[in-house]
C-alpha positions in Angstrom: -29.0 -5.4 1.9 -32.4 -6.2 0.3 -35.6 -5.5 2.1 -37.5 -8.4 3.7 -41.2 -8.2 4.4 -42.6 -10.2 7.3 -46.2 -10.6 8.5 -47.0 -9.8 12.1 -47.8 -13.2 13.6 -47.0 -13.0 17.3 -47.6 -10.7 20.2 -43.9 -9.8 20.1 -44.2 -8.9 16.4 -47.2 -6.7 17.3 -45.2 -5.0 20.0 -42.4 -4.3 17.5 -45.0 -3.0 15.0 -46.3 -0.5 17.5 -42.9 0.5 18.9 -41.5 1.2 15.4 -44.2 3.8 14.9 -42.9 5.7 18.0 -39.2 5.1 17.7 -39.0 6.4 14.1 -39.8 9.9 15.5 -37.2 9.9 18.3 -36.3 13.6 18.9 -39.0 15.1 16.7 -40.6 17.9 18.7 -44.0 17.8 16.9 -44.8 14.0 16.9 -47.2 12.9 19.6 -47.0 9.1 20.3 -50.1 7.1 21.0 -50.4 5.1 24.2 -49.1 1.6 23.4 -51.9 0.0 25.4 -54.6 1.8 23.3 -52.8 1.0 20.0 -52.5 -2.7 21.0 -56.2 -2.8 21.8 -57.1 -1.3 18.4 -54.9 -3.8 16.4 -55.8 -6.9 18.5 -58.4 -9.1 16.8 -59.5 -10.4 20.2 -60.2 -6.9 21.7 -61.4 -4.6 18.9 -65.1 -5.3 17.9 -64.4 -3.8 14.5 -63.1 -7.3 13.6 -66.7 -8.5 13.6 -66.8 -7.0 10.0 -63.1 -6.3 9.2 -60.2 -8.3 8.0 -56.6 -7.0 8.5 -53.0 -7.9 8.1 -49.9 -6.1 9.3 -46.4 -6.1 7.7 -43.0 -5.2 8.9 -40.1 -4.3 6.6 -36.6 -5.5 7.7 -33.2 -4.6 6.3 -30.2 -6.3 7.8 -32.4 -7.5 10.8 -33.4 -3.9 11.5 -37.1 -2.8 11.2 -37.3 0.0 8.6 -41.0 0.2 8.0 -44.5 -0.9 8.9 -48.0 -1.0 7.3 -51.4 -2.2 8.2 -54.0 -3.2 5.5 -57.7 -3.4 6.4 -60.7 -4.6 4.5 -63.8 -3.1 6.1 -66.6 -5.2 4.6 -69.3 -3.1 6.2 -67.8 0.1 4.6 -67.5 -1.5 1.2 -71.2 -2.6 1.4 -72.3 0.8 2.6 -70.4 2.7 -0.1 -70.7 0.0 -2.9 -66.9 -0.3 -3.2 -64.2 -2.9 -3.2 -61.6 -1.0 -1.4 -58.8 -1.9 1.0 -57.5 0.6 3.5 -53.9 1.2 4.5 -53.0 2.6 7.9 -50.6 2.5 10.8 -48.0 3.2 8.1 -44.4 4.5 8.8 -41.2 4.1 7.0 -37.7 5.4 6.5 -37.0 7.6 3.5 -36.1 4.9 1.1 -37.7 3.9 -2.2 -37.0 0.2 -1.9 -38.5 0.0 1.6 -41.6 1.9 0.7 -42.2 -0.1 -2.5 -41.8 -3.4 -0.7 -44.2 -2.4 2.1 -46.9 -1.1 -0.2 -46.3 -4.0 -2.6 -47.0 -6.5 0.2 -50.1 -4.6 1.3 -51.5 -4.1 -2.2 -50.8 -7.8 -3.1 -52.7 -9.0 0.0 -55.6 -6.7 -0.9 -55.6 -7.7 -4.6 -55.6 -11.4 -3.7 -58.9 -10.8 -1.8 -60.6 -9.2 -4.8 -60.1 -5.5 -3.8 -60.0 -3.0 -6.6 -58.6 0.1 -4.9 -56.3 1.0 -1.9 -57.0 4.1 0.0 -55.8 5.7 3.2 -54.4 6.3 5.7 -57.6 5.1 7.4 -58.3 2.9 10.3 -61.0 0.5 11.3 -63.4 3.3 12.1 -63.7 7.0 11.8 -62.6 7.3 15.4 -59.1 5.9 14.5 -56.3 8.0 13.1 -56.9 9.0 9.5 -55.4 11.3 6.9 -51.7 11.8 6.1 -50.3 15.2 7.0 -49.5 17.3 3.9 -49.3 20.8 5.5 -48.4 21.8 9.0 -45.3 19.8 9.6 -44.1 22.5 12.0 -47.2 22.2 14.2 -47.6 20.1 17.3 -49.6 16.9 16.7 -52.7 15.9 18.7 -54.2 12.9 20.4 -56.7 12.3 17.5 -54.6 12.9 14.4 -51.6 11.5 12.6 -48.2 13.2 12.4 -45.8 12.1 9.7 -42.6 13.3 8.0 -42.9 15.4 4.8 -41.2 12.8 2.8 -44.2 10.4 3.2 -46.2 12.6 0.8 -43.4 12.4 -1.9 -43.5 8.6 -1.8 -47.2 8.4 -2.1 -47.2 10.5 -5.2 -44.2 8.6 -6.6 -46.2 5.4 -6.3 -49.2 6.7 -8.2 -51.4 7.5 -5.2 -53.6 10.6 -5.8 -55.8 12.8 -3.6 -59.2 11.3 -2.6 -60.2 13.6 0.2 -58.6 16.3 2.4 -59.3 17.3 6.0 -58.5 20.8 7.4 -57.6 21.7 11.0 -58.0 25.1 12.6 -56.3 26.9 15.5 -58.8 29.1 17.2 -58.1 32.0 19.6 -60.6 31.7 22.5 -62.2 35.2 23.0 -61.7 36.7 26.4 -65.4 37.6 26.6 -68.4 35.8 25.2 -69.3 37.3 21.8 -72.6 39.1 22.0 -73.9 37.4 18.8 -73.5 33.9 20.4 -75.4 35.0 23.5 -78.3 36.3 21.3 -78.3 33.3 19.0 -78.3 31.0 22.0 -81.4 32.5 23.5 -83.2 32.5 20.1 -82.4 28.8 19.5 -83.7 27.9 22.9 -87.0 29.7 22.4 -87.7 28.8 18.8 -86.5 25.2 18.8 -87.4 24.1 22.4 -83.8 23.1 23.1 -81.7 23.5 26.2 -78.3 22.4 27.5 -78.2 19.5 30.0 -75.8 20.3 32.8 -74.2 17.2 34.4 -72.6 17.3 37.9 -70.7 14.0 37.8 -69.4 11.3 35.5 -72.0 9.0 36.8 -74.7 11.2 35.3 -73.0 10.9 31.8 -73.5 7.2 31.5 -77.3 7.3 30.9 -76.5 9.5 27.8 -73.3 7.7 26.8 -74.7 5.3 24.2 -77.0 8.0 22.9 -73.9 10.2 22.2 -72.5 7.5 19.9 -75.9 6.8 18.3 -76.1 10.6 17.5 -72.6 10.5 16.0 -73.8 7.6 13.8 -76.8 9.6 12.6 -75.0 12.9 12.1 -71.9 11.4 10.3 -73.6 8.7 8.3 -73.2 10.5 4.9 -69.7 11.8 5.5 -66.7 10.4 3.6 -65.9 6.8 4.5 -68.0 6.8 7.6 -69.4 3.4 8.8 -72.0 3.4 11.6 -70.7 1.9 14.8 -72.3 -1.4 15.9 -73.7 -1.8 19.4 -70.5 -3.7 20.4 -68.3 -0.9 19.1 -70.4 1.7 21.0 -69.9 -0.2 24.2 -66.2 -0.4 23.5 -65.9 3.3 22.9 -68.1 4.2 25.9 -65.6 2.2 28.1 -62.7 3.9 26.4 -63.7 7.6 26.3 -66.2 8.4 29.0 -63.7 8.1 31.9 -61.5 10.8 30.1 -64.2 13.4 29.8 -64.1 16.8 31.5 -67.7 17.8 32.3 -66.9 21.5 31.7 -66.3 20.6 28.0 -69.1 18.1 27.5 -72.2 19.9 26.1 -75.3 17.9 25.6 -78.2 19.7 23.7 -81.5 18.2 24.6 -85.0 18.7 23.1 -87.0 19.7 26.1 -90.3 18.0 25.1 -88.9 14.5 25.1 -85.4 14.8 26.5 -84.0 13.6 23.2 -80.3 14.2 22.6 -79.9 16.3 19.4 -76.4 17.8 19.7 -73.1 17.1 21.5 -69.8 18.9 21.7 -66.8 17.3 23.4 -63.6 19.0 24.2 -60.5 18.0 26.2 -57.4 19.8 27.5 -54.6 18.9 25.1 -52.7 16.0 26.3 -50.1 16.2 23.4 -47.2 17.3 25.6 -48.1 14.7 28.2 -48.1 11.9 25.6 -44.7 13.1 24.5 -43.4 12.8 28.0 -45.0 9.4 28.5 -43.4 8.1 25.2 -46.3 5.8 24.8 -46.1 4.2 28.2 -48.7 4.6 30.9 -46.3 3.4 33.6 -44.2 4.2 35.5 -44.8 7.9 35.1 -46.9 8.4 32.0 -50.1 8.3 34.1 -48.9 11.3 36.1 -48.3 13.4 33.0 -51.6 12.5 31.6 -53.5 13.1 34.8 -52.0 16.6 35.0 -52.9 17.4 31.4 -56.4 16.2 31.7 -56.8 18.5 34.8 -55.7 21.3 32.5 -52.7 22.1 34.6 -50.0 21.8 31.9 -51.5 23.3 28.7 -53.3 26.4 27.4 -54.8 24.5 24.5 -58.2 22.9 24.3 -58.8 20.1 21.8 -62.2 20.3 20.3 -62.6 16.5 19.7 -66.1 16.3 18.3 -69.3 18.1 17.4 -72.3 16.1 16.2 -75.8 17.6 15.5 -78.9 15.7 14.5 -79.5 16.5 10.8 -82.9 17.9 11.6 -81.2 20.7 13.6 -78.1 21.3 11.5 -77.7 24.9 10.4 -80.1 26.1 13.2 -77.5 27.6 15.5 -76.8 24.8 17.9 -73.1 25.8 17.8 -74.1 29.0 19.7 -75.5 26.9 22.5 -72.2 24.9 22.6 -70.0 28.0 22.5 -72.0 29.6 25.2 -70.8 26.7 27.4 -67.3 26.2 26.1 -66.0 29.8 26.0 -66.7 30.8 29.6 -65.4 27.5 30.9 -62.2 27.8 28.8 -61.6 31.3 30.1 -62.3 30.3 33.7 -59.7 27.5 33.5 -57.1 29.5 31.7 -57.2 28.1 28.1 -56.1 30.5 25.4 -56.5 28.5 22.2 -58.7 25.7 20.9 -57.7 23.2 18.1 -60.3 21.7 15.9 -60.5 18.0 15.1 -59.8 17.3 11.3 -62.8 18.5 9.3 -63.5 17.4 5.7 -62.4 20.1 3.3 -65.9 20.1 1.6 -67.8 20.2 4.9 -68.7 23.9 4.8 -71.3 23.5 7.6 -68.6 22.6 10.1 -66.2 25.3 8.9 -68.9 27.9 9.3 -69.0 27.2 13.0 -65.8 29.3 13.4 -67.2 32.4 11.6 -66.6 35.5 13.6 -63.8 33.9 15.6 -60.1 34.5 15.2 -58.9 31.3 13.4 -56.0 30.0 11.4 -56.1 27.0 9.2 -52.8 25.5 10.2 -52.9 21.8 9.1 -54.1 19.8 6.2 -54.2 16.0 5.9 -55.1 13.8 3.0 -56.6 10.4 2.1 -54.9 9.0 -1.0 -56.3 6.4 -3.4 -54.9 4.1 -6.1 -56.3 1.5 -8.4 -54.9 -1.9 -7.8 
């Protein structure tokens, strides 16, 4: 049977679009499904403030009335203006191992982008840098994470077959948490405090986080503004992410570095107990029992892995040892709560400043993911 491509037009279509990205991995021990509720909010034009400056369309591939693939295509006008490009992004892409299906899916996405004057297609990327990005090209035998894509190895073969080439790579590291605080971090931490007039702000409740919440995302904007593909979050997007992420935080793994003279936030580190296995048990659903698995995981009762979700440092203080202040908080807390490993968020391959944070620690680069690009 030939492949038929349909646009996602209704709520039911969107539900099928999201569900296919989970069902395709049925029985795969490494895939970590997203929460359907969160995925729907990201893709819904009425809920995601990124649509203030983005256009998007979603396509489903059918064969004999069965869904066999999906793809989203996004034009982020703010990103194109920032980077002086005419690019479309593809993302939320999954498909069976079939040339006809893949060619039809990407053909529809590329045609839509071309009809709107776009010159290149790149991805996988989302609406913002906080969405999933980068196709897995190494580490297919490693557990996925909350913040990153898992995909089958055959995806990469199809990308190369269609003429897509490497644009950027991200690396991920598995870090063994030392049983004792390394002496060099203790010394460096004290030096940074004295020389730079910095200190760590200790918070006792989630309520105390909210006065800093918007500043956290403003700092992320400032620290990441020159990184590949990054587009600064708008005020509406910041409010959206504050509501989404602040309730999930564990205060033991939220480190705020403050300049003492004016209480300015100059560094932030955010970690979270891995909820990968909990998301697998939930199978994308918060109810009836998904909430329980997630609650246990966030309390750190079902994992020995800590996800290092984000580190952002004001450019004025980059390379001045703020990582020592953060490790001085993270490592004792991780040991106290029984964590043995930490997993880094994807880091751009060329971002040596970030990679250097792990110097002196036992690390293994265990995953690599890629953004592909193609002229239209």
